[in-house]
Structure formats: C-alpha cells, structure tokens
N, C-alpha and C positions, 0 to 999 in steps of 0.2 A: 447577465443574470439580474433581473429586476424584481425578483420576488421580495415582498415586504419582509423585513427582518433578516434577510439572508446576509450571511457574512461571507467574505471572499474565501474561495477554496485555497487549500495549501498546495503549493506546487514546488517540487524539488527536482532539479535536473542535474545530471552528472554525466560526463563522458568517461566511459570505461574502456580500459585497454584489454578488450576481450571480444571474441566473436559474438554475434547476436545469438547463436545457438547456446553458447556457454552462459550468457546472461539470462536467456530464456529458462534454462534449467535452474538457475538460481532464484528466479522470481515466479515460476509457474509449476513448481513441484513442491510437495510437502517437505521433503528433505532440504531442498534449497532454501525455502522460506524460513524453516526452523533454524538454519545455520546462521542467518544474519538478522532475523527479526524475532519470531517467537514460535514455539511449538504449535502444531496445528494438525487438522485432519483434512487438509485441502486435497482436492483432486481436480485436474484441469478439464472439467466437464461442465458445460453450461447447465445451470439448474441444480448442480451439486450443492447440498447443504453441508457445511463443515463448521468446525469450532476452532477459534484462536484461543489458546491457553495463555491468558494474560497475567499469569503469576498471581500477585497479591490482589489484582482486580478481578480475578475469577475468569470464567470462560465466557467468550462472546460468540453468539451464533452468527454465522455468515452464510451467504449464498452467492455462488458464481453467477454473474449476470451476462458476461460476454467473454468469449475466448477466440482469439485469432492468432494461432501460432505462426511465427515467433514474434509477433508485433504488439499484441494487445491482450491483456487480461483484466477483468474488472469484477468486483464483487461488492455486495452490500455487507456492511459490518455493523452488527448490532441493530438498534431500532432506527437510527438516523443517518448513518454515514455511508458513503460510497467511496471505494478505493479503486483507482485505475493505475495500472502499470503500462506505460507505453515504451516501446523499444524501436529504435531506428538504427539501421546499419549505416555508418558513415563511410567506412572503408573497411578493408579486411582487418579484422582484429581491433576495430574501434566501434563501439556502440553507444548511442545516446540513450539514456534511461531517464524517464520522467515519471515521478509519482504524483498523483493528483488525489487529494483527500477532500471530498466535498460533502455537503449535507449540513453545513453549519447554519444555525439560526439563532439570532440574539435572544429570542424569547424561549428557546428550548433548554431542557436540561438532559444530561445523560441518564442512562439506566441507574447510575449511582447517585443521582440528584445533584450533579455538578453543573453549573451554568455553562452553556456552550462557549460564550466569549472567553471565559477563564480557561477552559480546557483547550480551546483552539490555540491560545497563546502558548500553553505548555506543549501541546502536540507539535506546533510549528518548530519549536526548538528541538523537540525529540526527533522529528523526521529529519531535520538538518543533520543531526548526528548519525541517525540510522542509515540514511542514504549516502551521505558524503564520507562517512568513516566506516561503519560496519559493513555495508554492502561492498564498498570499494575494496576493503581489506579481504573480505571473503572471496571476491572474484579475482583480484589481482595478486594475492599472496600465494 
C-alpha cells in the first residue's frame, strides 16, 4: 500500500477451537456479531446496507461489499473504513480468524472529527480485546 498519507491496516488473527461453520455464524450473522461486537442490522448479502449501533458514538452506516461463505465477509464502515473477516479451516474444529480494518489516512478525520492516527491507535487496542477475548469467549464458552 503506497497511497500517500495511508496508515497501516489493523490486523488481528486468532486460532479458535471451533468449526469454520460455527465461526462463520458468529461473524456473518446479525445475532452473532451482536453477541461479541455490537448490535447491528447486518445481513450476509452483498450490497446490503446496514447499521452498527455504536452506543455513545451513535449509529454507523455500513455496506456489505463481499461475501464468500464460510471464508470471507467484508463491508464498508462509515465514510472511511473497510472491515474484512477472513476464516480458514485448519483442521476439524480449528479455525483461523483474521480481522482486517483498513482505510486509515493520517490526513483524515472520522465522522466525529477525530484524527485517524489517534483513533487508529485506540482501535488497535480495542480490536485486540474484541478479537482475542470477546470473540474467543463467545465461540469457545
């Protein structure tokens, strides 16, 4: 990625003790996403527009850009960001899950007027907890 002003994407990978089908249901259904991340109106249909209900930060408009069950789902989040969930079956009941949060630019600000470099640092830590704690507990407990 050589775009001027671009900041590195956030990537979080975890190995889950669950089938790819179980992980897919957790990351590509409205109920699943709500259980470990945030309430939403997601539907696994390319082109579907949905809302992430981000609590104190309000609602964010999103749009599904890619869907390839049970391996890949991606969507635009708000005006700048793109989220990708990638799943790989390692063996029976073991799935590698990777979250990719891209669209960061050092010259941009969020819808709320916050500079991307600041929010990227906060979100990097947030995703670490969400993927490696909340998602793991939801799937494995």
